Structure formats: structure tokens, C-alpha cells
C-alpha positions as CSV (number, residue, x, y, z in Angstrom):
1,X,18.1,3.9,10.7
2,X,16.5,3.5,7.3
3,X,12.8,3.2,7.5
4,X,11.6,-0.1,6.2
5,X,7.9,-1.0,6.1
6,X,6.2,-4.4,5.8
7,X,2.7,-5.9,6.2
8,X,2.8,-7.1,9.8
9,X,-0.7,-8.5,10.4
10,X,-4.4,-8.2,9.7
11,X,-6.9,-7.3,12.4
12,X,-10.2,-9.2,12.2
13,X,-13.2,-8.3,14.4
14,X,-15.2,-11.3,15.7
15,X,-18.2,-11.4,18.1
16,X,-17.4,-14.9,19.6
17,X,-13.7,-15.6,19.7
18,X,-14.0,-19.3,20.6
19,X,-16.5,-19.9,17.9
20,X,-14.3,-18.1,15.3
21,X,-11.2,-20.0,16.3
22,X,-13.1,-23.3,16.1
23,X,-14.5,-22.5,12.6
24,X,-11.2,-21.6,11.1
25,X,-9.2,-24.3,12.8
26,X,-11.7,-26.9,11.7
27,X,-10.8,-25.8,8.1
28,X,-7.0,-26.1,8.5
29,X,-5.9,-23.0,10.4
30,X,-4.0,-22.9,13.7
31,X,-5.3,-20.1,15.8
32,X,-4.2,-20.1,19.5
33,X,-5.1,-17.7,22.3
34,X,-3.0,-14.5,22.2
35,X,-3.9,-12.7,25.4
36,X,-5.7,-9.7,26.8
37,X,-5.3,-5.9,26.2
38,X,-6.3,-4.5,29.6
39,X,-6.5,-0.8,28.4
40,X,-8.9,-1.7,25.6
41,X,-10.8,-4.5,27.3
42,X,-10.1,-6.8,24.4
43,X,-8.6,-10.2,23.8
44,X,-7.3,-12.0,20.7
45,X,-6.3,-15.2,19.1
46,X,-3.4,-15.4,16.6
47,X,-2.2,-17.5,13.7
48,X,1.2,-17.0,12.2
49,X,2.5,-17.5,8.7
50,X,6.1,-16.6,9.3
51,X,6.0,-13.3,11.1
52,X,3.0,-12.1,9.1
53,X,-0.1,-13.2,11.1
54,X,-3.8,-12.9,11.6
55,X,-5.4,-11.4,14.7
56,X,-9.0,-12.3,15.7
57,X,-10.1,-9.6,18.1
58,X,-13.1,-9.5,20.4
59,X,-14.3,-7.8,23.6
60,X,-13.3,-9.3,26.9
61,X,-14.5,-6.5,29.2
62,X,-17.6,-4.6,27.8
63,X,-17.3,-1.7,30.3
64,X,-13.6,-1.1,29.6
65,X,-14.1,-1.6,25.8
66,X,-16.8,1.1,25.8
67,X,-14.7,3.6,27.6
68,X,-11.7,4.5,25.5
69,X,-11.9,7.1,22.7
70,X,-11.5,6.8,18.9
71,X,-8.6,9.3,18.9
72,X,-5.2,7.4,19.1
73,X,-7.0,4.1,19.1
74,X,-8.9,4.0,15.7
75,X,-8.3,0.4,14.7
76,X,-9.2,-1.1,18.0
77,X,-12.1,1.3,18.5
78,X,-13.6,0.3,15.2
79,X,-13.2,-3.4,16.0
80,X,-14.9,-2.9,19.3
81,X,-17.8,-1.0,17.7
82,X,-18.3,-3.9,15.3
83,X,-18.5,-6.2,18.3
84,X,-21.2,-4.1,19.9
85,X,-23.0,-4.0,16.5
86,X,-22.8,-7.7,16.0
87,X,-20.5,-7.4,12.9
88,X,-17.7,-9.7,12.0
89,X,-15.3,-8.4,9.4
90,X,-11.8,-7.2,8.6
91,X,-10.9,-4.1,10.5
92,X,-7.6,-3.0,8.9
93,X,-4.0,-4.1,8.4
94,X,-1.0,-3.3,10.6
95,X,2.2,-2.1,9.0
96,X,5.5,-3.0,10.7
97,X,8.1,-0.3,10.7
98,X,11.8,-0.7,11.4
99,X,11.8,2.9,12.7
100,X,8.4,3.9,14.0
101,X,9.5,7.4,15.0
102,X,10.7,8.1,11.5
103,X,7.4,6.8,10.1
104,X,5.4,8.9,12.5
105,X,7.4,12.1,11.6
106,X,7.1,11.4,7.8
107,X,3.3,11.0,7.9
108,X,2.8,13.9,10.2
109,X,4.9,16.1,7.9
110,X,2.6,15.0,5.0
111,X,-0.4,16.2,6.9
112,X,-1.7,12.9,8.1
113,X,-3.5,13.1,11.5
114,X,-1.3,10.6,13.3
115,X,-2.0,9.5,16.9
116,X,0.6,9.4,19.6
117,X,3.2,6.7,19.6
118,X,2.4,4.6,22.7
119,X,3.9,1.4,24.2
120,X,1.6,-1.6,24.1
121,X,1.7,-4.8,26.0
122,X,-0.2,-8.0,26.7
123,X,0.5,-11.1,28.7
124,X,0.2,-14.3,26.7
125,X,-1.3,-17.5,28.1
126,X,2.1,-18.7,29.2
127,X,2.7,-15.6,31.3
128,X,5.1,-14.0,28.8
129,X,5.0,-10.2,28.5
130,X,4.8,-9.1,24.9
131,X,5.6,-5.5,24.2
132,X,5.6,-3.1,21.2
133,X,5.4,0.5,20.1
134,X,2.4,1.5,18.1
135,X,0.5,4.4,16.6
136,X,-3.0,4.7,15.0
137,X,-4.1,7.2,12.4
138,X,-7.1,9.4,13.2
139,X,-7.7,10.1,9.5
140,X,-9.4,7.8,7.0
141,X,-8.1,7.1,3.5
142,X,-10.2,8.2,0.5
143,X,-13.6,6.5,0.2
144,X,-13.7,6.3,4.0
145,X,-11.4,3.3,3.9
146,X,-9.8,2.6,7.3
147,X,-6.2,3.6,7.5
148,X,-3.6,1.0,8.5
149,X,-1.9,1.4,11.9
150,X,1.8,1.1,12.5
151,X,3.8,-1.0,14.8
152,X,7.4,-1.8,15.8
153,X,8.3,-4.8,17.9
154,X,11.0,-5.1,20.5
155,X,12.9,-7.6,18.4
156,X,14.3,-7.4,14.9
157,X,12.4,-9.5,12.3
158,X,14.9,-12.5,12.3
159,X,15.1,-12.7,16.0
160,X,11.4,-12.4,16.4
161,X,10.8,-15.2,13.9
162,X,13.1,-17.4,15.9
163,X,11.4,-16.5,19.2
164,X,8.0,-17.4,17.7
165,X,9.3,-20.7,16.4
166,X,10.7,-21.5,19.8
167,X,7.3,-20.8,21.4
168,X,5.6,-23.1,18.8
169,X,3.6,-20.2,17.3
170,X,5.0,-20.5,13.9
171,X,4.1,-24.0,13.0
172,X,2.7,-26.2,10.1
173,X,-0.9,-25.8,9.2
174,X,-3.3,-28.7,8.4
175,X,-4.5,-26.8,5.3
176,X,-1.0,-26.8,3.9
177,X,2.0,-24.5,3.7
178,X,-0.3,-21.5,3.6
179,X,0.6,-17.9,3.8
180,X,-1.3,-14.6,3.1
181,X,-0.5,-13.5,-0.4
182,X,-3.1,-10.8,-1.2
183,X,-5.6,-8.5,0.5
184,X,-8.5,-7.6,-1.7
185,X,-10.1,-4.2,-1.1
186,X,-13.4,-3.1,-2.6
187,X,-13.6,0.7,-2.9
188,X,-15.6,3.2,-4.9
189,X,-12.5,4.8,-6.4
190,X,-9.7,2.2,-6.5
191,X,-7.1,4.4,-8.1
192,X,-7.6,7.2,-5.6
193,X,-7.5,4.9,-2.6
194,X,-4.4,3.0,-3.8
195,X,-2.6,6.2,-4.5
196,X,-3.2,7.6,-1.0
197,X,-2.2,4.3,0.7
198,X,0.8,3.9,-1.6
199,X,2.0,7.4,-0.7
200,X,1.8,6.5,3.0
201,X,3.7,3.3,2.4
202,X,6.2,4.9,0.0
203,X,5.2,2.5,-2.8
204,X,3.8,3.5,-6.2
205,X,0.7,1.4,-7.1
206,X,0.7,-0.4,-10.5
207,X,-2.4,-0.8,-12.6
208,X,-2.9,-4.5,-13.5
209,X,-5.7,-6.6,-14.8
210,X,-6.5,-7.6,-11.2
211,X,-6.9,-4.0,-10.1
212,X,-4.7,-1.2,-8.6
213,X,-1.8,-3.2,-6.9
214,X,0.5,-2.2,-4.1
215,X,3.3,-4.8,-3.8
216,X,4.8,-4.8,-0.3
217,X,7.6,-7.2,0.0
218,X,6.2,-10.4,-1.6
219,X,2.6,-9.7,-0.9
220,X,-0.1,-7.6,-2.6
221,X,-2.8,-5.1,-1.6
222,X,-5.3,-5.1,-4.5
223,X,-7.9,-2.4,-5.0
224,X,-11.0,-3.2,-7.0
225,X,-14.3,-1.4,-7.6
226,X,-17.0,-2.1,-5.0
227,X,-19.3,-0.4,-2.6
228,X,-18.0,-1.8,0.7
229,X,-15.0,0.5,1.0
230,X,-13.3,-2.2,3.1
231,X,-10.9,-5.0,3.0
232,X,-13.2,-7.8,2.0
233,X,-11.0,-10.9,1.3
234,X,-7.6,-12.4,2.1
235,X,-6.1,-14.8,-0.4
236,X,-3.8,-17.6,0.9
237,X,-1.3,-19.4,-1.3
238,X,0.2,-22.8,-0.6
239,X,-2.9,-24.8,0.4
240,X,-3.3,-28.5,-0.4
241,X,-6.7,-27.9,-1.9
242,X,-8.8,-24.9,-3.0
243,X,-11.4,-23.6,-0.5
244,X,-13.5,-20.6,0.2
245,X,-14.2,-19.8,3.9
246,X,-16.7,-17.2,5.1
247,X,-17.7,-16.1,8.7
248,X,-19.9,-13.1,8.7
249,X,-18.2,-10.7,6.3
250,X,-14.8,-12.3,6.7
251,X,-13.7,-14.2,3.6
252,X,-10.6,-16.4,3.1
253,X,-9.7,-17.8,-0.3
254,X,-7.3,-20.8,-0.1
255,X,-5.4,-21.5,-3.3
256,X,-2.9,-24.1,-4.3
257,X,-0.6,-21.5,-5.9
258,X,3.0,-21.3,-4.5
């Protein structure tokens, strides 16, 4: 199988899931409860824009969430630590692979400290068992930027999109025909960080006026100078009106661009 990569979703750490859902839904989003991750002691809410989606993640079981290690769980671990520290911000992005074993082998051969491929699962509010294969990366990118994690779902993209539509999870948004177009990263060395991530994704970054740009399918990861060394903003196209939303360090920019 040919290894194909795409931007699957964005993980966002929140301290109060219900309050975060209310805030964003009051501004035209459509988050619904996702379910619980028993191993991690976490729970989430999801909003889909096609099969690219946002995941708001918080702690459901403090004892369980404090028990698992960083190794093999880096993205979830960092979101949990943000919860305990009262921080709301983007954690990292997830990259969908059509062949997760090939992705794992390629990164390991390149010297990346990849975690084990594990099978994940959660039960959604309707009692449906959702399953996937996943691996986290124990390394950081340059500038201490969190590494994406990698996921493969049990269904091919087209079938998964149809399933999500049938479940009513892919649906119209009050804010308009919105979708995530760009992720904006602030890093101390944009060129270095973009080059390292581009190598992992098999995509060569391009220097543009907006920054160092990695184009993945029809979306962009943009690296600009800044001290945060984090993903700091998501830009949505297709909104009916321009808006800027902020919750803690989470920033959404809604634009009317198509």
C-alpha cells in the first residue's frame, strides 16, 4: 500500500469541556460529545468539517489521567498536564496515514523516537465502539515544538465520511460552510521547524510572504516567528462573517474566504 498522509484533526486541551463546547457552539460551531478514553481517563467533544475535525479534550478521571506515562502517549499526556495546570491551548495535530505501519517504519528509520503502534477505542454516546490504530512520538520537533501523532482509522476515507454523515456528525454549521484552512505556528526558528516537520510528512516547505508553508492536501501549516513554540491559531474559511474567537490560549479566526 502507498503511504498517504493527511491532516486528520487538531487536539485542543480544555479545563471545562461543557463550558468550552457552549462557548464555541454559541459562536456558530457544532461540537457534540465524543466519548471517554478509559486508559487515559479523558473525554472529548468533536466537531467535523468533512473528515477533518477538532477534538476538545479534558480529564474525566483525575486518578487515571495522572497515572499513565509520557512515553507512547505524548500528545494525550501533554493535554492532561495542561488540564492540571489550568491551561487551555492547542496540543498538537494528528496526521492520518493510509498505512500506519509504513509511516512508523519510515520515521523510525529516520531516527525519530516513535512510540509503539497501539489500538485505541472509545464508546460514543450512542453506544457505538470507535476503533483506530495510533502511535505517538516521544521526540519533539526543533524549538521544542510538539510533534504530531499518527492515526489510521478502520474505514477508508470515503466510507468513513459516509458513516459520519449517517450519524449526523458531519453537518451544517450556523457560522457558515466553515472548514479549517490553516494552522498558524509561532516558533523561534520557523525555517528549522518547518523543515523538520516537512521531512516527517514527506512535504517540502515553501517560503512565502505568510511564512514557511507546508501544504498538506488543500490545507496549510504556516510557521511564523514567535516565542510560544506552539500552534497558536486555526484559520477557518467559508464563514458567513468575519470573527475572532479566543478561549484561554485557543484562537480561532473565521474568514469569509472560500
